[in-house]
C-alpha positions in Angstrom: 111.7 37.3 -99.3 108.7 36.2 -97.7 107.0 38.2 -94.8 108.1 35.8 -91.8 111.8 35.7 -92.8 111.9 39.3 -92.9 110.2 39.4 -89.4 112.9 37.0 -88.0 115.9 38.8 -89.8 114.5 41.8 -88.1 114.1 40.4 -84.7 117.8 39.2 -85.3 118.9 42.6 -85.8 117.3 43.8 -83.2 118.8 41.3 -80.9 122.3 41.8 -82.0 121.8 45.7 -81.4 120.4 45.2 -78.4 123.3 43.1 -77.1 126.1 45.0 -79.0 124.9 48.1 -77.2 124.7 46.5 -73.8 127.7 44.2 -73.7 130.0 45.7 -76.7 129.9 43.6 -79.5 128.3 40.8 -77.9 125.4 40.5 -80.5 127.7 37.5 -82.3 126.9 35.4 -79.6 123.6 35.3 -80.8 123.8 36.2 -84.5 126.1 33.3 -85.4 123.5 30.6 -83.8 120.5 32.3 -85.1 122.0 32.6 -89.0 122.7 29.0 -88.5 119.4 28.2 -87.6 118.4 29.9 -91.0 120.6 27.2 -92.8 123.4 29.5 -93.5 126.9 27.3 -93.2 129.0 28.3 -90.1 131.7 30.1 -91.8 129.0 32.4 -93.5 127.2 32.8 -90.6 130.3 33.8 -88.6 131.3 36.4 -91.4 128.0 37.5 -91.8 128.1 38.4 -87.8 131.1 40.4 -88.4 129.7 42.6 -91.2 126.8 42.9 -89.0 128.6 43.7 -86.1 130.9 46.2 -87.3 128.4 49.0 -88.1 126.5 48.3 -84.9 129.9 48.6 -82.9 130.5 52.1 -84.8 127.0 53.0 -83.9 127.2 51.8 -80.5 130.8 53.6 -80.0 129.3 57.1 -81.2 126.6 56.5 -78.4 128.8 55.8 -75.7 131.2 58.8 -76.7 128.5 61.1 -76.8 127.9 61.0 -72.9 131.7 59.8 -71.6 135.1 60.3 -71.7 137.0 57.1 -72.6 140.9 56.4 -71.5 142.3 56.8 -75.1 145.5 55.5 -74.3 144.2 52.4 -73.1 142.1 51.8 -75.9 144.9 52.6 -78.3 147.3 50.0 -76.6 145.1 47.2 -77.9 144.5 48.2 -81.3 147.5 46.8 -83.1 147.5 43.3 -82.0 143.7 43.3 -81.9 144.0 44.2 -85.5 146.6 41.5 -86.1 144.4 38.9 -84.3 141.4 39.8 -86.6 143.7 39.4 -89.7 144.6 36.1 -88.4 141.2 34.9 -87.4 139.7 35.9 -90.7 142.3 33.9 -92.6 142.2 31.0 -90.2 138.3 30.9 -90.5 138.8 30.1 -94.3 140.7 27.1 -93.3 139.2 25.7 -90.6 136.2 23.0 -91.1 133.0 24.0 -90.2 132.5 21.2 -87.4 135.7 22.3 -85.7 134.5 26.0 -86.0 131.2 25.2 -84.6 133.2 23.5 -81.4 135.7 26.4 -81.0 132.7 28.7 -81.0 130.8 26.8 -78.4 133.8 26.1 -76.4 134.4 30.1 -76.0 130.9 30.5 -75.4 130.8 27.7 -72.5 133.9 29.1 -71.1 132.6 32.6 -71.2 129.4 31.7 -69.4 131.9 29.6 -66.8 133.7 32.7 -66.5 130.8 35.4 -65.8 129.0 32.5 -63.6 131.9 32.3 -61.0 132.5 36.1 -60.9 
């Protein structure tokens, strides 16, 4: 891999890690568009983003847990349906057209931005 690509990928990783630590798995909002800029197909960019965010989330969780005491009861209540939603989303990712996937992703990002704007 050429040196320029290595630096670019390193910057993507740093940005993803920073956003993940700051927002909690928010790195996907920057990783997907940047991976697509490198020429990666949308579905592969989303799948790669998940693969990147899993270890980052585990690392961030360890850092958070080191200095705080979470509400385990509340956290555990989200897991069953969260896991089911993740499985359904991963299954749908294989079936959705790339252009529709980009529109859905853009809509989610836009809705999140609007929601944050009015908070």
